[in-house]
KEKE-3310 file (N, C-alpha, C; in steps of 0.2 Angstrom, whole numbers, plus 5000, padded with zeros to 4 digits):
npx = (5094:5078:5065:5055:5038:5024:5014:5020:5028:5019:5013:5024:5025:5013:5014:5012:5005:5008:5021:5028:5027:5033:5033:5034:5046:5054:5050:5056:5069:5071:5068:5078:5088:5085:5081:5069:5052:5036:5019:5012:5022:5025:5012:5013:5024:5020:5009:5016:5023:5013:5008:5019:5020:5007:5009:5019:5013:5003:5011:5016:5004:5001:5012:5009:4997:5000:5009:5000:4991:4999:5001:4988:4985:4984:4997:5005:5000:5009:5018:5013:5021:5031:5035:5044:5044:5051:5053:5063:5061:5059:5062:5058:5052:5052:5044:5044:5033:5032:5021:5020:5014:5016:5023:5024:5032:5029:5038:5043:5036:5029:5027:5019:5020:5010:5009:4999:4993:4980:4977:4982:4989:4991:4998:4997:5007:5011:5011:5011:5006:5007:4998:4999:4991:4993:4983:4974:4963:4961:4967:4963:4968:4971:4972:4976:4974:4975:4959:4953:4949:4954:4949:4954:4955:4963:4970:4974:4979:4979:4984:4982:4988:4984:4984:4976:4966:4960:4964:4958:4962:4957:4965:4964:4952:4943:4939:4934:4929:4930:4927:4941:4938:4927:4927:4919:4907:4908:4910:4910:4923:4927:4938:4945:4939:4938:4939:4936:4940:4935:4937:4926:4917:4916:4917:4906:4911:4921:4925:4940:4955:4963:4973:4981:4997:5004:5009:5020:5026:5029:5019:5004:4987:4974:4958:4949:4957:4963:4974:4984:4985:4990:5002:5008:5009:5019:5030:5034:5042:5058:5069:5066:5059:5042:5034:5021:5005:4998:4983:4973:4975:4975:4964:4960:4953:4961:4962:4968:4981:4997:5015:5028:5041:5047:5044:5044:5042:5029:5021:5022:5015:5002:4999:4998:4986:4977:4979:4991:5008:5025:5038:5055:5062:5076:5081:5068:5052:5039:5022:5013:4999:4991)
npy = (4985:4991:4981:4986:4987:4978:4986:4999:4998:4997:5009:5017:5013:5018:5031:5049:5055:5068:5070:5064:5073:5081:5095:5099:5095:5103:5115:5114:5113:5126:5133:5130:5136:5149:5151:5155:5152:5156:5151:5155:5154:5141:5136:5142:5135:5122:5123:5127:5115:5106:5111:5109:5095:5092:5098:5090:5077:5080:5082:5070:5062:5068:5064:5050:5049:5054:5044:5033:5037:5038:5024:5020:5026:5022:5015:5026:5024:5016:5025:5025:5015:5017:5010:5009:5002:4997:4993:4991:4991:4975:4969:4958:4957:4950:4952:4952:4957:4965:4960:4947:4945:4942:4949:4951:4960:4966:4971:4989:4995:5003:5004:5009:5005:5006:5003:5002:5002:4998:4995:4991:4997:4999:5007:5007:5014:5013:5001:4983:4971:4956:4949:4941:4939:4939:4933:4944:4949:4961:4971:4977:4974:4984:4989:5002:5009:5020:5027:5017:5004:4989:4978:4967:4953:4941:4933:4930:4939:4949:4965:4976:4991:5002:5015:5023:5014:5000:4983:4968:4952:4938:4925:4917:4916:4930:4947:4964:4975:4992:5009:5019:5027:5022:5007:4997:4998:4992:4978:4961:4950:4934:4920:4914:4923:4939:4957:4974:4991:5006:5019:5024:5014:4997:4983:4970:4954:4942:4925:4916:4906:4900:4891:4893:4899:4915:4933:4931:4920:4923:4924:4931:4933:4938:4946:4953:4964:4981:4987:4996:4994:4981:4984:4992:4982:4974:4982:4982:4972:4965:4969:4977:4994:4998:5009:5021:5016:5022:5033:5027:5013:5011:5008:4996:4980:4966:4948:4933:4922:4925:4924:4933:4936:4940:4953:4959:4948:4944:4955:4956:4944:4947:4959:4954:4948:4958:4969:4978:4983:4980:4991:4994:5007:5014:5011:5007:4999:5002:5004:5002:5006:4996)
npz = (5442:5440:5432:5418:5419:5410:5408:5408:5397:5387:5387:5383:5370:5365:5358:5357:5343:5340:5343:5333:5323:5309:5308:5321:5325:5317:5323:5336:5333:5328:5339:5348:5341:5342:5355:5359:5354:5348:5350:5338:5329:5329:5323:5311:5305:5304:5295:5283:5281:5278:5266:5258:5258:5251:5238:5233:5233:5223:5212:5210:5207:5194:5187:5187:5180:5168:5163:5163:5153:5142:5139:5136:5124:5107:5097:5084:5067:5054:5041:5023:5011:4996:4981:4965:4949:4933:4916:4901:4883:4876:4888:4901:4918:4934:4950:4967:4979:4995:5003:4998:4986:4968:4954:4936:4924:4908:4893:4892:4902:4917:4934:4950:4967:4981:4998:5012:5029:5028:5014:4998:4984:4967:4953:4936:4925:4912:4899:4902:4914:4924:4938:4953:4966:4984:4997:5007:5018:5025:5018:5004:4987:4974:4957:4947:4932:4919:4918:4925:4937:4946:4957:4970:4981:4982:4969:4952:4938:4923:4917:4904:4897:4885:4873:4882:4884:4893:4895:4903:4909:4918:4927:4938:4952:4955:4949:4952:4941:4935:4935:4941:4952:4958:4958:4964:4958:4945:4934:4938:4934:4931:4933:4917:4909:4901:4899:4893:4896:4892:4896:4901:4904:4909:4897:4893:4900:4891:4885:4887:4884:4897:4898:4887:4881:4884:4882:4891:4888:4875:4866:4857:4859:4849:4848:4837:4839:4838:4824:4828:4841:4841:4836:4846:4856:4850:4850:4863:4864:4860:4845:4829:4830:4827:4817:4821:4813:4798:4798:4790:4792:4806:4814:4810:4813:4820:4821:4828:4832:4837:4836:4845:4843:4830:4823:4810:4801:4806:4803:4789:4786:4791:4784:4771:4771:4775:4767:4767:4766:4772:4775:4777:4786:4789:4805:4808:4806:4794:4790:4775:4766:4753)
capx = (5090:5071:5062:5049:5032:5021:5009:5024:5030:5013:5012:5029:5023:5007:5017:5008:5007:5011:5028:5031:5025:5039:5033:5036:5054:5057:5049:5061:5076:5071:5068:5085:5093:5084:5080:5062:5047:5029:5013:5011:5028:5023:5007:5015:5029:5015:5005:5021:5025:5007:5008:5025:5018:5002:5012:5023:5008:5000:5016:5016:4998:5001:5016:5006:4992:5003:5012:4995:4988:5004:5000:4982:4984:4986:5003:5004:5000:5015:5016:5013:5028:5030:5041:5043:5047:5051:5057:5064:5059:5062:5064:5053:5055:5048:5045:5040:5031:5033:5015:5020:5012:5021:5021:5028:5031:5031:5043:5041:5031:5031:5021:5021:5017:5009:5007:4997:4990:4973:4976:4988:4987:4996:4997:5001:5007:5011:5013:5007:5009:5003:4998:4997:4990:4993:4976:4974:4956:4961:4970:4961:4973:4968:4976:4974:4977:4971:4954:4950:4952:4953:4950:4954:4958:4968:4969:4979:4976:4983:4981:4986:4986:4986:4980:4971:4961:4963:4962:4959:4961:4958:4967:4962:4949:4938:4941:4929:4933:4926:4930:4945:4936:4922:4927:4914:4901:4910:4908:4914:4926:4929:4943:4943:4935:4942:4935:4940:4938:4936:4938:4919:4914:4919:4913:4904:4916:4921:4929:4947:4958:4968:4979:4986:5003:5003:5015:5025:5030:5031:5013:4999:4981:4970:4951:4947:4962:4965:4981:4989:4986:4994:5009:5010:5011:5025:5035:5036:5047:5064:5068:5065:5053:5037:5031:5013:5002:4994:4976:4969:4976:4976:4958:4959:4953:4965:4961:4972:4986:5004:5022:5030:5048:5049:5039:5044:5038:5022:5017:5021:5009:4996:4998:4996:4979:4973:4980:4996:5015:5030:5044:5060:5064:5082:5080:5061:5048:5034:5017:5011:4993:4992)
capy = (4989:4988:4980:4990:4983:4978:4992:5005:4997:4999:5017:5020:5011:5022:5038:5054:5057:5075:5070:5062:5078:5085:5102:5100:5094:5109:5120:5113:5115:5134:5136:5129:5141:5156:5152:5156:5151:5157:5147:5157:5152:5133:5135:5144:5130:5116:5125:5127:5108:5103:5113:5106:5088:5092:5099:5084:5072:5082:5081:5062:5060:5071:5060:5044:5050:5055:5038:5029:5039:5035:5017:5019:5028:5017:5017:5029:5020:5017:5028:5021:5014:5017:5008:5010:4997:4999:4989:4993:4987:4969:4966:4956:4958:4947:4956:4949:4962:4964:4956:4940:4945:4942:4953:4950:4966:4966:4977:4996:4995:5007:5004:5012:5001:5009:4998:5005:4997:4996:4995:4989:5001:4998:5012:5005:5020:5011:4994:4977:4967:4950:4950:4935:4942:4936:4935:4948:4952:4967:4976:4975:4975:4988:4991:5008:5009:5024:5029:5011:5001:4982:4977:4960:4951:4936:4931:4931:4942:4952:4971:4979:4998:5004:5020:5025:5009:4995:4976:4964:4945:4934:4918:4913:4920:4935:4954:4968:4980:4998:5016:5019:5030:5017:5000:4993:4998:4989:4971:4955:4946:4928:4916:4912:4929:4945:4963:4980:4997:5011:5026:5026:5008:4990:4979:4963:4949:4937:4919:4915:4900:4902:4887:4895:4903:4922:4937:4929:4915:4926:4924:4936:4931:4944:4945:4960:4970:4986:4986:5001:4991:4976:4987:4994:4976:4972:4987:4981:4966:4967:4969:4984:4997:4998:5016:5021:5015:5028:5033:5022:5007:5011:5005:4990:4975:4960:4943:4928:4920:4926:4924:4940:4937:4942:4958:4960:4942:4944:4960:4954:4939:4951:4963:4950:4946:4964:4974:4983:4980:4982:4994:4996:5014:5015:5006:5006:4996:5006:5000:5006:5003:4993)
capz = (5439:5441:5426:5416:5419:5404:5407:5406:5390:5382:5387:5379:5363:5362:5358:5355:5336:5339:5344:5326:5317:5306:5310:5328:5325:5314:5328:5341:5330:5327:5346:5350:5338:5344:5362:5360:5349:5350:5347:5331:5325:5328:5318:5304:5302:5303:5289:5278:5280:5275:5259:5254:5256:5246:5232:5231:5231:5217:5206:5209:5203:5187:5183:5186:5175:5161:5161:5161:5147:5136:5138:5134:5117:5102:5093:5078:5061:5050:5035:5017:5008:4989:4977:4958:4945:4926:4911:4894:4877:4875:4894:4906:4925:4939:4956:4973:4984:5003:5005:4996:4979:4963:4948:4930:4920:4901:4891:4891:4908:4923:4939:4956:4972:4987:5003:5018:5034:5026:5007:4993:4978:4961:4948:4930:4921:4905:4897:4904:4920:4927:4945:4957:4973:4990:5000:5013:5018:5028:5014:4997:4982:4968:4951:4944:4925:4915:4922:4927:4944:4946:4965:4972:4988:4981:4963:4947:4932:4918:4915:4898:4896:4878:4870:4886:4886:4898:4894:4909:4908:4924:4926:4944:4956:4952:4949:4951:4936:4933:4935:4946:4958:4961:4955:4966:4953:4939:4932:4940:4929:4934:4929:4911:4906:4900:4898:4891:4899:4886:4899:4904:4907:4907:4893:4896:4899:4885:4887:4884:4886:4902:4897:4881:4882:4882:4881:4895:4884:4868:4861:4858:4856:4848:4846:4835:4842:4833:4822:4831:4848:4840:4835:4853:4859:4847:4852:4870:4863:4856:4838:4826:4832:4821:4817:4821:4807:4795:4800:4786:4795:4813:4818:4807:4818:4818:4825:4827:4838:4834:4839:4845:4842:4824:4821:4802:4798:4808:4800:4782:4785:4792:4778:4765:4772:4777:4762:4767:4765:4777:4772:4782:4785:4793:4810:4810:4801:4792:4786:4769:4763:4747)
cpx = (5083:5068:5056:5044:5029:5017:5014:5026:5025:5012:5018:5027:5018:5010:5012:5010:5010:5018:5032:5030:5031:5039:5035:5044:5057:5056:5055:5068:5076:5072:5075:5090:5092:5083:5073:5057:5040:5025:5012:5016:5027:5018:5009:5020:5025:5012:5010:5022:5019:5007:5013:5023:5012:5005:5016:5018:5005:5004:5016:5010:4998:5006:5013:5001:4995:5006:5006:4992:4992:5003:4993:4981:4987:4993:5002:5005:5007:5013:5016:5020:5026:5036:5039:5047:5046:5055:5058:5061:5062:5064:5058:5056:5050:5050:5041:5039:5032:5027:5015:5017:5017:5018:5026:5027:5033:5036:5039:5035:5033:5025:5024:5017:5016:5006:5005:4994:4983:4972:4983:4986:4993:4994:5001:5001:5008:5013:5008:5010:5004:5004:4996:4997:4990:4986:4978:4967:4956:4964:4968:4967:4969:4973:4973:4977:4972:4965:4950:4953:4950:4954:4949:4956:4964:4966:4974:4976:4981:4980:4986:4983:4989:4981:4975:4966:4964:4960:4963:4958:4962:4959:4965:4958:4944:4940:4935:4932:4928:4930:4935:4943:4930:4922:4922:4907:4902:4907:4912:4916:4929:4935:4941:4939:4939:4937:4940:4936:4940:4936:4931:4916:4917:4914:4911:4909:4915:4926:4935:4950:4964:4974:4984:4991:5001:5009:5021:5029:5031:5025:5008:4992:4976:4963:4949:4951:4963:4972:4986:4990:4991:5002:5012:5013:5018:5031:5037:5041:5053:5064:5067:5059:5049:5034:5024:5010:4998:4986:4971:4969:4975:4970:4956:4959:4957:4963:4966:4977:4993:5010:5024:5037:5051:5044:5038:5040:5031:5018:5017:5016:5003:4994:4996:4989:4975:4975:4985:5003:5019:5036:5049:5063:5070:5081:5073:5058:5042:5029:5014:5005:4994:4988)
cpy = (4986:4987:4984:4985:4983:4984:4998:5004:4999:5006:5020:5019:5016:5029:5043:5055:5064:5075:5068:5068:5081:5092:5104:5099:5100:5115:5120:5115:5123:5137:5135:5134:5148:5157:5153:5155:5151:5152:5149:5154:5144:5132:5137:5138:5124:5117:5124:5119:5105:5105:5110:5098:5088:5093:5093:5078:5074:5081:5074:5060:5062:5066:5053:5044:5050:5048:5033:5031:5037:5028:5015:5020:5023:5020:5021:5024:5021:5020:5024:5021:5014:5015:5008:5005:4999:4994:4993:4989:4981:4965:4964:4956:4955:4951:4953:4955:4960:4959:4949:4939:4945:4946:4951:4956:4964:4971:4983:4997:4999:5006:5007:5008:5005:5004:5003:5000:4994:4995:4993:4992:5000:5003:5009:5011:5019:5004:4989:4974:4961:4950:4943:4937:4938:4938:4939:4952:4959:4973:4974:4977:4978:4990:4996:5009:5014:5027:5023:5009:4994:4980:4970:4959:4946:4932:4932:4933:4946:4959:4974:4986:5000:5009:5023:5020:5003:4988:4972:4957:4942:4927:4914:4918:4924:4942:4958:4974:4985:5004:5016:5022:5026:5010:4995:4993:4995:4982:4967:4951:4940:4925:4913:4917:4935:4951:4969:4986:5003:5018:5028:5020:5002:4986:4973:4958:4944:4931:4919:4909:4901:4897:4889:4899:4910:4926:4934:4923:4917:4925:4929:4933:4937:4942:4952:4966:4975:4985:4990:4998:4985:4978:4989:4987:4973:4976:4986:4975:4969:4967:4976:4987:4998:5005:5015:5020:5021:5027:5028:5015:5006:5007:4999:4984:4968:4954:4937:4927:4921:4926:4931:4941:4939:4947:4959:4954:4942:4949:4959:4949:4943:4955:4960:4949:4952:4970:4980:4979:4983:4985:4995:5003:5015:5009:5004:5002:5001:5003:5005:5003:5001:4998)
cpz = (5439:5434:5425:5416:5412:5403:5405:5399:5385:5382:5383:5371:5360:5363:5355:5347:5335:5340:5337:5321:5315:5308:5317:5329:5322:5319:5333:5339:5330:5334:5349:5347:5341:5351:5364:5354:5351:5347:5340:5327:5324:5323:5311:5301:5300:5296:5283:5276:5277:5268:5255:5253:5251:5239:5229:5229:5224:5211:5205:5205:5196:5184:5182:5180:5168:5159:5159:5154:5141:5134:5135:5126:5113:5099:5086:5072:5057:5043:5029:5014:5000:4986:4969:4954:4938:4922:4905:4889:4877:4882:4898:4913:4930:4946:4961:4978:4991:5006:5003:4989:4974:4957:4942:4925:4913:4899:4891:4896:4914:4928:4945:4961:4978:4992:5009:5023:5032:5019:5004:4986:4973:4956:4942:4926:4913:4904:4900:4910:4922:4934:4948:4964:4979:4994:5006:5014:5021:5024:5007:4992:4976:4963:4948:4937:4921:4920:4926:4934:4944:4954:4966:4979:4987:4975:4958:4941:4929:4917:4910:4897:4889:4876:4875:4888:4890:4896:4901:4907:4915:4923:4932:4949:4952:4953:4948:4947:4934:4934:4942:4953:4961:4957:4958:4962:4946:4938:4936:4935:4932:4930:4923:4907:4906:4898:4896:4894:4894:4889:4902:4907:4905:4903:4896:4895:4893:4887:4884:4887:4891:4901:4891:4884:4880:4881:4885:4892:4876:4863:4862:4855:4856:4846:4844:4838:4836:4831:4826:4838:4847:4839:4842:4857:4856:4849:4859:4869:4860:4849:4836:4829:4826:4822:4818:4814:4804:4798:4796:4789:4802:4816:4815:4812:4815:4823:4823:4833:4834:4839:4839:4844:4836:4821:4813:4799:4799:4804:4792:4781:4786:4786:4772:4765:4773:4772:4764:4767:4771:4774:4778:4781:4791:4798:4812:4804:4800:4788:4781:4766:4755:4742)
residu = (UNK:UNK:UNK:UNK:UNK:UNK:UNK:UNK:UNK:UNK:UNK:UNK:UNK:UNK:UNK:UNK:UNK:UNK:UNK:UNK:UNK:UNK:UNK:UNK:UNK:UNK:UNK:UNK:UNK:UNK:UNK:UNK:UNK:UNK:UNK:UNK:UNK:UNK:UNK:UNK:UNK:UNK:UNK:UNK:UNK:UNK:UNK:UNK:UNK:UNK:UNK:UNK:UNK:UNK:UNK:UNK:UNK:UNK:UNK:UNK:UNK:UNK:UNK:UNK:UNK:UNK:UNK:UNK:UNK:UNK:UNK:UNK:UNK:UNK:UNK:UNK:UNK:UNK:UNK:UNK:UNK:UNK:UNK:UNK:UNK:UNK:UNK:UNK:UNK:UNK:UNK:UNK:UNK:UNK:UNK:UNK:UNK:UNK:UNK:UNK:UNK:UNK:UNK:UNK:UNK:UNK:UNK:UNK:UNK:UNK:UNK:UNK:UNK:UNK:UNK:UNK:UNK:UNK:UNK:UNK:UNK:UNK:UNK:UNK:UNK:UNK:UNK:UNK:UNK:UNK:UNK:UNK:UNK:UNK:UNK:UNK:UNK:UNK:UNK:UNK:UNK:UNK:UNK:UNK:UNK:UNK:UNK:UNK:UNK:UNK:UNK:UNK:UNK:UNK:UNK:UNK:UNK:UNK:UNK:UNK:UNK:UNK:UNK:UNK:UNK:UNK:UNK:UNK:UNK:UNK:UNK:UNK:UNK:UNK:UNK:UNK:UNK:UNK:UNK:UNK:UNK:UNK:UNK:UNK:UNK:UNK:UNK:UNK:UNK:UNK:UNK:UNK:UNK:UNK:UNK:UNK:UNK:UNK:UNK:UNK:UNK:UNK:UNK:UNK:UNK:UNK:UNK:UNK:UNK:UNK:UNK:UNK:UNK:UNK:UNK:UNK:UNK:UNK:UNK:UNK:UNK:UNK:UNK:UNK:UNK:UNK:UNK:UNK:UNK:UNK:UNK:UNK:UNK:UNK:UNK:UNK:UNK:UNK:UNK:UNK:UNK:UNK:UNK:UNK:UNK:UNK:UNK:UNK:UNK:UNK:UNK:UNK:UNK:UNK:UNK:UNK:UNK:UNK:UNK:UNK:UNK:UNK:UNK:UNK:UNK:UNK:UNK:UNK:UNK:UNK:UNK:UNK:UNK:UNK:UNK:UNK:UNK:UNK:UNK:UNK:UNK:UNK:UNK:UNK:UNK:UNK:UNK:UNK:UNK:UNK)
# end
């Protein structure tokens, strides 16, 4: 057999692209089936083949663009989470929040905790709570009580809600204290200072001793506290319930440092100095002006 020359091999390698055209292959198959195929039939088959390839390419591009767009879009933000905590009279409760903050609830206290990606909101519905807040600059920590708002990043403080008024005492760090809708316009209360919010504005801060024991250890430190506020603080503890005082005594200012574990004995001592007596009325204690 005569070998094929290099020139002949190169000629075979340089095949006409027309021979590889799928449209031609389809035309030849049709011709074989029918025995005859016109030039017009070949052009029609080639046009249909090109349309099919173009449609497939477009569908592939759409799929690629859709997948790329899915990767570019940011993931949806997680919805806020809400948790509720409450205590009964005479009960204290320690709570550790998901962000590492710690709460301690006094008796007869109710709070709602809302955590979102950009904020931490606490609503104190009743009672008193001590907050030790974990620092998180990206999520301010705000306590709403009554119409007030106390906003911090990382600190320790106490909030007491009574008769619609709010008392704030700061043990570490600093708190901006003002209206709940705009606490940034309130006063800055630093560690060792306390303030009160009367529904309209926060009072100028006053000093107190952060080293003294407070309600968490069974003590109450009063500075011209109204008698009805003192009774509300006593009713958060265990023991007999004290009835609301008569109007003649309700606004009487009381100052001193008192134990909270024996309301009857405490009120007897206060009554001897302020002019009222304590009567037992069934399971309750009642104050009677002298």
